[in-house]
LODREN-952794 format. One record per residue (C-alpha): z, x, y. Coordinates in steps of 0.2 Angstrom, whole numbers, padded with zeros to 4 digits, always signed. Layout:
ZXY
...
This chain:
+0419-0243-0089
+0416-0261-0085
+0422-0267-0069
+0434-0284-0067
+0421-0290-0055
+0407-0290-0067
+0411-0305-0077
+0410-0325-0074
+0427-0333-0079
+0419-0339-0094
+0415-0321-0099
+0431-0315-0096
+0440-0327-0105
+0431-0321-0120
+0437-0304-0116
+0458-0307-0114
+0469-0317-0124
+0477-0330-0123
+0461-0335-0112
+0472-0343-0098
+0476-0327-0092
+0456-0326-0086
+0461-0338-0073
+0476-0330-0068
+0467-0313-0064
+0452-0322-0057
+0466-0329-0044
+0472-0312-0040
+0457-0304-0037
+0447-0318-0028
+0460-0328-0019
+0473-0314-0016
+0460-0301-0015
+0473-0287-0024
+0466-0270-0029
+0479-0266-0041
+0484-0274-0059
+0502-0269-0054
+0502-0282-0039
+0497-0297-0052
+0515-0302-0053
+0513-0316-0068
+0504-0305-0079
+0514-0297-0094
+0513-0277-0094
+0504-0277-0111
+0490-0285-0104
+0491-0275-0088
+0491-0259-0098
+0475-0267-0107
+0466-0270-0089
+0469-0253-0083
+0462-0246-0098
+0446-0256-0100
+0442-0264-0083
+0440-0254-0067
+0446-0262-0052
+0446-0250-0036
+0428-0249-0037
+0423-0249-0018
+0431-0239-0004
+0428-0243+0013
+0425-0225+0021
+0418-0230+0038
+0415-0246+0049
+0409-0249+0067
+0411-0264+0077
+0400-0271+0089
+0405-0281+0103
+0397-0296+0097
+0408-0296+0082
+0398-0289+0070
+0404-0276+0057
+0395-0263+0047
+0403-0255+0033
+0400-0240+0024
+0408-0241+0005
+0410-0226-0006
+0408-0229-0024
+0417-0220-0038
+0403-0209-0041
+0404-0204-0022
+0388-0211-0018
+0388-0222-0004
+0381-0241+0002
+0381-0253+0017
+0385-0271+0021
+0386-0279+0037
+0398-0295+0042
+0389-0305+0055
+0399-0316+0067
+0387-0331+0068
+0397-0343+0077
+0414-0338+0086
+0430-0349+0083
+0432-0365+0096
+0448-0369+0101
+0453-0385+0110
+0464-0385+0127
+0479-0393+0116
+0476-0377+0103
+0469-0385+0089
+0454-0378+0081
+0439-0387+0084
+0428-0377+0076
+0430-0361+0064
+0421-0345+0063
+0404-0344+0054
+0400-0328+0045
+0385-0321+0036
+0387-0305+0025
+0371-0294+0022
+0375-0285+0005
+0367-0271-0005
+0361-0272-0022
+0355-0253-0024
+0360-0236-0020
+0344-0231-0011
+0329-0241-0013
+0311-0238-0022
+0301-0249-0010
+0296-0236+0003
+0295-0246+0018
+0290-0235+0032
+0301-0245+0046
+0318-0243+0036
+0331-0228+0033
+0335-0233+0017
+0320-0226+0009
+0322-0210+0016
+0336-0205+0005
+0326-0211-0010
+0332-0221-0027
+0347-0216-0035
+0353-0231-0044
+0356-0250-0046
+0372-0257-0042
+0383-0265-0056
+0387-0283-0055
+0404-0281-0050
+0399-0266-0035
+0389-0281-0028
+0402-0293-0029
+0416-0282-0022
+0408-0281-0006
+0413-0298-0003
+0430-0297-0008
+0431-0281+0003
+0425-0288+0016
+0435-0305+0016
+0451-0295+0014
+0448-0282+0028
+0445-0297+0040
+0458-0307+0032
+0447-0322+0030
+0456-0335+0019
+0450-0339+0001
+0446-0356+0005
+0434-0350+0020
+0416-0350+0015
+0402-0339+0021
+0384-0335+0019
+0377-0322+0007
+0361-0313+0009
+0354-0301-0001
+0348-0291+0011
+0356-0273+0013
+0351-0257+0004
+0338-0259-0011
+0326-0273-0016
+0336-0286-0026
+0323-0291-0037
+0321-0273-0044
+0339-0275-0049
+0336-0292-0057
+0349-0295-0071
+0362-0289-0061
+0358-0298-0045
+0357-0315-0056
+0373-0312-0064
+0382-0309-0047
+0376-0325-0039
+0384-0334-0054
+0400-0323-0051
+0400-0328-0033
+0398-0347-0035
+0412-0347-0048
+0424-0362-0044
+0439-0352-0048
+0434-0336-0039
+0426-0335-0023
+0418-0352-0024
+0403-0350-0014
+0389-0362-0014
+0372-0357-0022
+0364-0366-0008
+0373-0352+0004
+0366-0338-0005
+0350-0330+0001
+0339-0317-0009
+0328-0308+0003
+0315-0298-0006
+0300-0287+0000
+0289-0298-0013
+0290-0293-0032
+0278-0308-0035
+0281-0307-0054
+0300-0308-0051
+0300-0321-0037
+0290-0333-0052
+0303-0329-0065
+0317-0332-0052
+0309-0349-0050
+0309-0353-0067
+0328-0349-0067
+0330-0362-0053
+0347-0356-0047
+0348-0366-0031
+0347-0351-0020
+0337-0348-0004
+0321-0338-0003
+0317-0327+0010
+0300-0317+0010
+0300-0300+0021
+0282-0303+0024
+0280-0293+0042
+0260-0292+0041
+0247-0304+0039
+0235-0293+0033
+0235-0281+0016
+0229-0266+0027
+0245-0265+0038
+0257-0273+0026
+0252-0258+0014
+0257-0247+0029
+0273-0254+0031
+0278-0258+0013
+0267-0247+0000
+0273-0258-0015
+0260-0270-0006
+0247-0261-0015
+0254-0268-0032
+0260-0284-0027
+0249-0291-0011
+0251-0304+0000
+0240-0318-0009
+0250-0314-0025
+0266-0317-0015
+0259-0332-0007
+0254-0338-0024
+0273-0335-0032
+0280-0343-0017
+0272-0359-0018
+0277-0360-0037
+0296-0358-0032
+0307-0374-0032
+0314-0378-0016
+0329-0389-0010
+0322-0403-0001
+0332-0400+0012
+0328-0381+0014
+0312-0370+0017
+0306-0354+0011
+0311-0341+0025
+0296-0329+0030
+0304-0313+0039
+0294-0306+0051
+0297-0290+0059
+0290-0287+0075
+0284-0270+0079
+0276-0267+0097
+0257-0267+0097
+0256-0268+0077
+0259-0286+0073
+0265-0294+0090
+0248-0302+0096
+0242-0319+0095
+0228-0316+0083
+0243-0311+0069
+0250-0327+0075
+0235-0336+0070
+0233-0327+0053
+0251-0331+0049
+0249-0349+0053
+0235-0350+0040
+0244-0340+0027
+0258-0352+0026
+0246-0368+0025
+0254-0378+0012
+0272-0370+0010
+0287-0377+0017
+0292-0363+0028
+0301-0355+0041
+0296-0341+0052
+0311-0327+0058
+0304-0317+0070
+0315-0301+0071
+0314-0286+0084
+0312-0270+0076
+0328-0259+0078
+0322-0242+0083
+0332-0228+0076
+0331-0208+0078
+0314-0202+0072
+0303-0218+0071
+0287-0218+0080
+0289-0239+0079
+0294-0247+0094
+0303-0263+0098
+0293-0277+0106
+0291-0286+0122
+0303-0300+0123
+0287-0309+0131
+0277-0305+0116
+0290-0314+0105
+0291-0329+0116
+0273-0331+0115
+0271-0326+0097
+0285-0341+0095
+0277-0353+0105
+0259-0352+0096
+0268-0356+0081
+0279-0369+0085
+0266-0378+0095
+0255-0379+0078
+0271-0387+0070
+0278-0373+0061
+0297-0370+0063
+0299-0353+0071
+0314-0344+0077
+0318-0327+0086
+0333-0319+0077
+0347-0314+0088
+0349-0296+0087
+0366-0290+0082
+0375-0276+0081
+0363-0264+0094
+0378-0256+0101
+0381-0249+0083
+0370-0242+0067
+0364-0259+0062
+0348-0253+0055
+0348-0253+0036
+0354-0237+0030
+0357-0231+0047
+0377-0229+0046
+0373-0220+0029
+0362-0207+0037
+0372-0205+0052
+0385-0201+0040
+0377-0189+0028
+0371-0179+0043
+0388-0178+0049
+0384-0188+0066
+0398-0194+0076
């Protein structure tokens, strides 16, 4: 059975008659966050029965969540086939209240969402890879993660947030559903999340990067690079043997970038693997000619991994070298270190019955 969250408003108008009912349903699911057709007060019973019989609405269930001291929340969702996926709500900026009680600045949120149950890519630093690939998520299962998180945190309908396709799975490996979910997210009468607030993080399927560029959706691109030579990158990301660094860089150079934006290159820093100045020099050469921003990420250790978290001093030296050469470089503030923050970690913990 399809899900009610699978459709853009225009698509739903073709399904429901009279078509104005589609906008009413959209209002209930994306503004009021209802998860039962019975709660849709202005929908006639005959249509409710039609909806119940043809369009699933209760498709994700929160089975576990962990809240960090920094405000981050890791969610474990159960799907209707009993498989589980993860998403993370990141509190990027806290609410700022003036002395008189008025709000000077509201909270800023980013949500990292999943696109697959498991993953085919097999990155050696990622726990998601341990479970292997199970299946792609539907459009509705991708979209409903945001709805559930907004509802669970009482985030108002008009409060925007940033979305990063950076949870479990490779978004470009579930290309069709990923692209369609972007269109659903940006619906004016739905969640109305600007495409400029949406980022896809890919491990580098270069042919799909080119295809996405041709669609010119207006979303932001982030590349999980993590290494500056094919030897190390193939160790970290086995898929690199099929889509090497050169093919990725060539595809990125063709990607349309908003004049106010840059392509993000995510660089997971692992102690004694890729944290030296020689690597920083190679990275600078690789990104020559690209409107790029580098985001250095501390490797987040998890039980059983041989990789280690780098020294802060080495991270700063790496950053200083790049910024000194004119390349914008930031160090991502680690969030959720006191919870199961690494991709796949909460799922792995729950599967193994750890508390």
